[in-house]
Steps between C-alpha positions, in 0.01 A plus 500: 500500500404463136506137390638446150539193282735446208371270228800382300769569759784289360605736219720808515208739548363278777836501675525877467150541644599292802830688545322835505187395691705339778615845610162669449378612845129448434496175306519129579538241225233241572519268201727424204435264210693316231384208291850371425639535853195430717595340830841662518600791719561817301840522672594170335437660163662830595755455783528879530170484692620246757388597849293794376237327293468123527139467387404181317393542140151367426312394190258770397150476644334838440243455778769407753723790396214749513400381847842589638585827325368853463702579187640248254795546267475279193851449363402242241598467135301691241172321416508309830395788725164550328405144592511572876444876539120488454467250786712716730292808418177305548622412850514872578877535488706769332751385242821650370591308188860502379431328168389668177150354520321818610724777368336536159153657497391364163436123491564498124847644556569246774386221271725621218812497720421208733183288466125557538436639847306276736331785692507810278235669714771564761729689262307825529486471878870430550703810581839536337727511804752771420455729802659799328213482248204342679545563872142615566349213303720240670389586855141365472582221254440132570709387200829671419694403189864548593694646203773324309862591561579640155176701490574653840837626380365640174172650623661684792765633265247646257218613729601869533561543126169345400293682759635834377474390134862596434598222259399354166358168621581333167873536571522307829770231518560303820820299522488291819743259664421251777678262732435128463259473796242671280462170315383324817640201689391213279775331299548644151793454265526874437544560875777246558829637630694407187237665281492826697850550640720736295207559266261785425216461255171639378192279496134523395610751238248661268215595732418148616581516873188444710559814705451714188117528516517574873746784442297641211173476694628713787694745283185555293305589814768750602522653152122499446559351155610167358871439552703237317866462590811315393595284799803272501601302811848362564642242740791605719740253669398599854248380758263792528433853385352681201633806323291663228620767259205674338515736201241747368491815288365820661215682329637845584828649612589406857820498705657238722448735793127523431476124466679447831266747672197321353614162633593630845161674531304201371665257740565731796252319725574146383684307772660247265592718201842666501572749221875527460674833456634614164789287376414207730352182358334197662676175573341170597762474776343791689144362504584132555277355773306826540160629387648809335478607139785731404442727201716737296385729221707684243479651153729403215518842332685361199212271402221686687409184685395463863670213682357355820686232697336302780627228732303266727546166670277274293414287804416793729356811333449279195305233690482416872587838651239671287250231600563584866470870418157414359417290806582796721265723300217245503544445875518866599862476615770755429602431141868458586448259792738205479667643191736755650815297439781647293674325213750220561837638392750384403 
């Protein structure tokens, strides 16, 4: 059995990792950490785990964690992961990091959006962990940078169009909406029930959301030219889920039928991408709790604008499920192992 540790297990992504790994047939969770809840059983923090995972949370000691695990998930806040990841790598362990600390290749870009990076030499080594883009590079990697939730929904939606150079990249607009769990579990006024219930709002408007450089980095690689987009996130009054509506102008005449054929061909061998038939559009309800990304593609003939809609569960394909997908690739397992579950509906 593969021994895995979760560093930072008391947040929503940590819980989701445990929920999914508990039913993985080739994995045993050997160690979980939390600075705030050390000494408590994880099932005290999350009663949903009672009787299935009653491990005691520990304070983080990198040497102790590395001694008991083959692969380590770091589910720490941004800027905290880079403090511990070098020690885990030095101990010979493979790391799948769920923070933003290793997603950006350029340390200057990271510094502009976060703070100066503490180990910039690792940025070029880290593999961006979107399997639908980097599967072959992920397999031998010792450090995988798990993508953000918004970037996953936008990049997967645009991949076929950019690879075939079908759109004017200067016209891309991504309008994305997320459930409240995307803000994490720590107490914030903007996440309080009375602030969120019966409300729907945009935030980080004007190109200032920290996922923007991550999205643009990966879109630029796909397009083989610099891509700058308009990205606006919104907060929905629901627990989980992301839906992104993405707009772009085609370079040449193309039909909705041709677009649908392009997407079905591009994603025909992808186990977690479902391209919906013409006239059908994604809903967060039909991916909730699953590792699927549902995609629809259509052409607004009146405005000559391509419209792509994607839906994912921000905690699964947008975080912990994708991290396990990466773990499977790194470990030589079937990519879908432990992730076969369907959405929770209703």
